[in-house]
C-alpha positions, 0 to 999 in steps of 0.5 A: 524045710524049716524043721530039717534045718533045726534038726540037721544043721547048727546054723542057719541054711544060706542055700539050696539047690535042686539037682536039674537031672535028679529032682530028688537030690537037694544040695543044701549049704549053711555055716561050714557044712554041705549035706545032700538030701535025697527025698525019693522014698520017705520024704519025712525022713530023707536020706542025708549025705555028706558030699565028701571029705575032707570038708575044706570049709571046716579046715579053712574056717570058711562059711557056705554062702552058695550051692551048685551042682556040676 
């Protein structure tokens, strides 16, 4: 996971949570960003998604401390 952090995030990854119903989906947070990694298929090059817009962490200058699936 360290290589993904270096390539995708500008800051240190602070939290990670595996989806309890779809273990191929992992939410990862760091800095002002949250991304969803889909490890199904090619684990070396996972699909990466943003959970949506607007990103309130960027707008309000907040830092991601933890992530969780609802």
